N, C-alpha and C positions, 0 to 999 in steps of 0.2 A: 212691431205693431201688426195687428191682425184685422183684415177687412173680410167679414164673413168667414169663409173657409180658407182664406188665403193669407199666408204670412207675407208681409211686405218688408223688404230690407235689401241691403247691398249683397247679401249672400243668397237671396231668393230669386226665383224667376221673375223677370220684369212683368209688372202688371200693365197691360195695354187696355185703356179705357176708350170705348167708342162713345163719343159725345153726340147724342141725338139732338139735345138742346131743343130748338124750335124748328128743326129741319123736317119735322112731321107735318108742318103746316096746319096744326090743329086737328089732324085726322088720326084717330086711333088705329085705323087700318094701316095707314102709312107708317105709323110708329111701330106697329108689329112687323111690318115688312122690313123696316130698318133693323129691328132686333134680330130677325132671321139673317139679314145681310151681315150684321156684326158677327154673328156666330160662324157663318160660313167663312168670313174673312180672318177668323182666328182671334177675335177680341176676348179678353178675360172678364170684362165688365162693360156695362152699358150705363150711361149717365143721362138722366132726365133733368128737366128744369121745372120747378114747382113755384108758381106765383099766381097772384090775383092782381090783375092790372090796376084796378082802382086802389087797392091797398098799397101797391108798390110805388105807383107814380103820383106825385103831387101835380096839381093842375098847371104848375109853372114849369114842368119838366119838358125838355126838348130832345131832339134827335141828335145822336152822334153823327159826325160828318159822313162816315162810311154808310150809315143807315139811310141817309137822305138819298144816296145814289141807288139804293136797292129796294126801297119800299115807297109806297104812294099813299100811305094813310095820312089823315089830317093831323093826328096827334100820336105820341107814343102810347097812350092808353088805347087808342083805336088799334094800333098795331099789335100790342101784346094781347089784347082781348081775343084776337083771332087765334092765338097760340095756346090759350088756356086749356088745361085738361082737368076734368073733375076727379074726385077721389076714386070713383068706380073705374074710370079710364086708367088712372095711375096704377091701381091694383091689378088690373088686367095686364097692363104692360109689364109691371114688375114680375108677375107670375110667369109671364112668357120668358123673361130674362133668366129667372131661376130655373125654369124647366129646360132651358137651352144650356144649362151648366155654367152660366155666367153670374157675376155679382151685380145686383142692382144698386146704383149710386144715384143720388139726386142732389141738386143744388137748391137750397132754400134762400130766398132773397129777402124775406120779411120774417120777423120773430113769430108772427101768427101762423106762418106756414111750416115752421120747424116740426110741429107735431105731425103734419101731413107727410112730411119727408120721412120721419122716423117710423111711420107706419108701413112704409113700402121699401125702405132702403137699408142696406147694411153699413152705409157710410154716408156722412153728410158732407157735401162739397160747399165750400165758401168761395164765392167768386171774387176776383181781384178787387173790385171796388169796395167790397165788404171786409177786407182784411182789418180795417180799423173800425168796424161797426160793432162796438161793444155790446149793445143790446142783443143783436143777432148772435154774436159769439156766445154770450152768456146763456141764451136759450138753447143753442146747439150743444154746448158743453153739458148742460143739465140732462140731456138725453142719455149720456154715457156712451154714445156711439163714437167711433173714431171719426176724425175730421181730416179733410184734405183742403188745404188753403192755397189758392193761387196768389201770386205776389206781383202781378202786373201793375204798372203805374204807381208803385210804392218805392220809397227810398229805404236805405239800409236802417235808418233809425226807426222808421215805422214798423219794419219787419221785426227788428229786435224787440221793440216794445210789445208787440203782439205775442211774440214767442215767450217773453217773460210772463205775460199775463196768462197764457195757456199753461205754461209750466206751473205757475202758482196755483192754478185751478186743477192741476193734475190731469189735464186733458191728454188724450192720445191723438197725435196729429202728424201729418206729413206736409211738407211744403213743396209747391210746384213753381219752378221758374216760369215766368210768363211775361210776354210783352203785349200790352193791351192795344193792339192794332190789328185790323182785319182787312186783308191779310198783312202779315209782317214782312217787310223787305229783308233781304239777306243780311245787309249790313247792320240791321237793328236786332237781329235774333239773339245775340249775346249769350250763346250757350256756355260761355266761360263762367257766367254767373251761377250756374248750377253748383259748381264746387264751392262757391261762397256760401250758399245756403247750407251746405253740409256742416258748417261750423256750429250750427245750432243743435247738432247731434240728434237729429230726427231723420226719418226717411225723406229723401228728396226726389224730385222728378221734374217733368216738363209738360206744360200745357201748350201745345203746338198750334200756332196760328199761321204758320208759313204755308206755302203751296209746294214745298219741296218734299218728296217722299223719303228722301234720305235724312231729313231733319231728326226724326225719331231715333234712328240708329245712331246718329252723331251725338244725340243727347245721352244715350246709354253709355257711350264711350266716355262721356264727361261725368258720369256718375248717377244718372237717373235710374231709379228703380220703379218708377211709375211714369207712364207716358199717356197723355190724353190727346186725342185728335177728334175733330168733328167729322161725322159720317153723314153723307147725304145720298139721296137717290139721283141727283143731277146737280153738278157744280154750276150749271147755267141757270138753275131755277131762280125764280123771283123770291127774295127774302133776305134777311140781314146776314145770315151765316153761311149760305150755300157756297159762296165764292171762296171762302177760307177753309172749305171742307174737302174731304176725299170721297169719291164714290166707292162702291164695293170693290171693284177691281183695284183701284188705287190703294184702298185701305188694306187689302190682302197683301199687296206688295210692301206696304208700309210695315205691316207686322212681320213679313218675311225678313226684311232688312234688319228689324229690331232683333229678331232671333239670331241672325248671323252676328250682329254686334255684341249681344250678350254672351254668345259662345266665345267670341274672340276676346272679349274683355276679361272673362274669367272671374274668379273670386278674389277680392282684395285681401291679400295675405302677404306675409314676409317673402321676399325673393328667395327662391331655392332653385337648385338644379332640377329641371323636370326630367322624368324618366325618358322622354323622347330625345333628350340632349346627351344622355350618358355616352352613347357610342361616339358621337362626334367629339365630345369633350376628351375622351380617352385617346382617340386617334389623332386629333388635331392639336392638342396642347403639346408643349415642348418640354423636354427634360434636359438636365445638365449632362454633357458628354465630354470625356477627356479627348483632346485633339492629338495627344501623344502619350507615350508611357510616362507615368508619374511614379517616382520611387517612394517607398515607404519613408515617412518622415519629411518628405519634400513639401515645401510651402506651395499651396495652390494659388496660382495667379490668374489674372484675367486672360492672359495669352495661352494658358494651358487648358482652358475649357471653352466650350461653345454650347449652343442649344440646338436640339434637333427633335423632330417628331419621332415617335408618339410620346404621350405624356405618362408613360408607365414607370419612369425613373424618378430621380429627385427633381421636383418641379423647378422650372426656370425662375419662379418667384423667389427661390432661396439663394440666388446667385451672390447677393451681398453678404450673406451669412457664411458662405463657403469660401470666398476669396479671403486669403490671409490665414486660413487654417492649414493644418498639415494633414497629409495623407496617413490614414491609420494602417494602410497596407498598400502594397504595390497595385497600381491601377493600370491596366492595359489600354493603350491608345484605342479610341473608338468605343470604349465601354461606357454605358450609362452609369452615372454616379448613384450611389445609394447612401443613406444616412450612416451606415456602418463603415463606409469608405473614409469618412472624415472624422478626425480626432475631435472629441468633445461636442460633436454635433447632435442636437436633440431636436428632432422634427416635431 
């Protein structure tokens, strides 16, 4: 799967997405500052959120519990209206992302906003609550852009049904493990679920709502090839997402730990002996050695041989194939055995 100029997959460099979300507080200037911060911190992509409050929210909509603790607006519509960005602002921010060498990604929350996202982003993000939103998914698929779907607050059957639908529509998509809590407690992070997503045979990753800077790196060791984290100018700022975000310094450390983790994880391939192991393998493995003189034609017994380092002779692995056979020639005590010393032995 390709997002803009970047290939995404288990054999590729991990894509780190700085989620600006609504942490710009409705200010284009602040959004541009966060784009610059994301670039300095080493992000590969920056994600925006595109919505129109009245279109997204029904008059009966309420606040999530975590929002009531961090915002003081009368209604969710009032809250979201403060964070809306018009098309000109979105284009300006997207251009800044591209000029900084990063990929612009944006979340569409309503079918009517998919076109606005497609105009400024190289990938469409589908937020966790909309994993099962077929009208939104259908509109997003129709753009032909790759999709990234978060899976928070969904069960396995819902994820499977959506994956079947996307596959039927021939959509290009990735799945992110996510827990829809802000912030997520350590015991609820469930990074082990990243491997479960891999069974759908698409790129998988992690949308991180924890406050632990090591969480992204741990997700990489669990198989994530895309990691998304909220970026803010101040984790103490007033607003719904600042507390579950990282500031620039924290985000830079977050990226640094991810790069260490992906280096240590390596490429998923069949197990082989690595070049750096060859010396130790040769020196430290053990060979079969005669503990006394063994005459030609004499049966080799368990008591007549032992194992010693280095592993340059007949490997100790073959002991059961050697015992009970006869010596093809006289073997001097202390000599390492070779295949030619044993009658009928074929290594």
